[in-house]
C-alpha positions as CSV (number, residue, x, y, z in Angstrom):
1,M,123.2,83.6,91.0
2,K,124.1,82.4,87.5
3,E,125.7,84.8,85.1
4,S,124.7,84.9,81.5
5,S,126.0,86.6,78.4
6,I,122.8,88.5,78.0
7,E,122.6,91.9,79.8
8,K,119.8,91.6,82.3
9,R,117.4,94.5,82.9
10,K,117.8,96.0,86.4
11,L,114.4,96.3,88.2
12,P,113.6,97.7,91.6
13,A,112.6,95.1,94.2
14,E,109.3,96.5,95.6
15,L,109.8,97.0,99.3
16,C,107.4,97.4,102.2
17,S,109.0,98.0,105.6
18,C,107.5,98.5,109.0
19,V,108.3,98.1,112.7
20,D,106.3,95.5,114.6
21,D,103.7,96.5,117.3
22,E,106.1,95.9,120.2
23,K,108.7,98.0,118.4
24,S,111.2,95.2,118.9
25,S,112.0,94.3,115.2
26,L,112.0,95.6,111.7
27,H,110.0,93.8,109.0
28,L,111.1,94.0,105.3
29,E,108.9,92.5,102.6
30,F,110.4,92.4,99.0
31,T,108.3,91.5,96.0
32,I,110.5,89.7,93.6
33,P,108.3,87.6,91.3
34,G,109.7,84.7,89.2
35,V,112.9,84.4,91.2
36,K,114.1,81.1,92.5
37,K,115.3,81.0,96.2
38,E,118.8,80.0,95.2
39,D,119.1,83.1,93.0
40,I,118.6,85.6,95.9
41,D,121.6,87.3,97.4
42,L,120.8,89.2,100.6
43,K,123.5,90.9,102.5
44,L,123.2,92.8,105.8
45,N,125.6,95.1,107.7
46,A,125.0,96.6,111.1
47,D,123.4,99.7,109.4
48,S,122.3,98.6,105.9
49,F,121.2,95.9,103.5
50,S,121.7,95.0,99.8
51,L,119.5,92.7,97.8
52,R,120.1,91.2,94.3
53,A,117.7,88.6,93.0
54,G,118.0,87.3,89.4
55,K,115.8,85.6,86.9
56,E,116.3,84.8,83.3
57,D,115.8,88.2,81.8
58,A,116.0,90.6,84.8
59,E,117.7,91.3,88.1
60,Y,115.8,92.9,91.0
61,V,118.0,95.2,93.1
62,S,117.6,97.2,96.3
63,T,119.8,98.8,98.9
64,G,118.9,100.7,102.0
65,A,119.8,101.8,105.5
66,F,118.2,100.7,108.8
67,C,116.5,103.3,111.0
68,C,118.0,101.9,114.2
69,P,120.7,99.5,115.3
70,V,119.8,95.9,114.5
71,E,120.8,92.3,115.5
72,I,121.9,91.0,112.0
73,E,122.9,87.6,113.5
74,K,119.3,87.0,114.6
75,T,117.7,87.8,111.3
76,E,115.1,85.4,109.9
77,A,114.2,85.3,106.2
78,N,111.6,83.2,104.3
79,Y,110.8,83.2,100.6
80,E,107.6,81.9,99.1
81,N,105.6,82.7,95.9
82,G,107.7,85.7,95.0
83,L,107.6,87.4,98.4
84,L,110.8,87.6,100.6
85,L,109.9,88.2,104.2
86,I,112.7,89.3,106.5
87,N,112.5,89.9,110.3
88,I,115.4,91.8,111.9
89,P,115.4,92.3,115.7
90,F,116.4,95.7,117.0
91,K,119.4,95.9,119.4
92,D,118.5,96.7,123.0
93,P,119.4,100.4,123.3
94,W,120.5,99.8,127.0
95,E,122.7,96.7,126.2
96,N,126.0,98.6,126.3
97,A,124.9,101.5,128.5
98,Y,127.4,102.9,130.9
99,N,126.3,102.8,134.5
100,V,127.4,106.1,136.1
101,T,128.7,106.1,139.7
102,I,127.1,108.8,141.7
103,H,129.2,110.3,144.6
């Protein structure tokens, strides 16, 4: 994102979030009109996200926490016509489960 000498207004990035029908991934949809793809900065951690998206006179911002553990390395994001669509798969809750030996 390019920096300018003019103080940009901070605006909330409108967010719609939901879990898919199979309950296998989280969908995030951000409305950030007038922003160019190259001016979007999206960061993910294992438990949260941060979005900053600038345009000439304003900067959209949003942060949040995930409801469940996610696979950030498998995240897919697409941006078109002011809508940023993000799909983040949930981690398999049994992936690192401990198998108890029964005596």
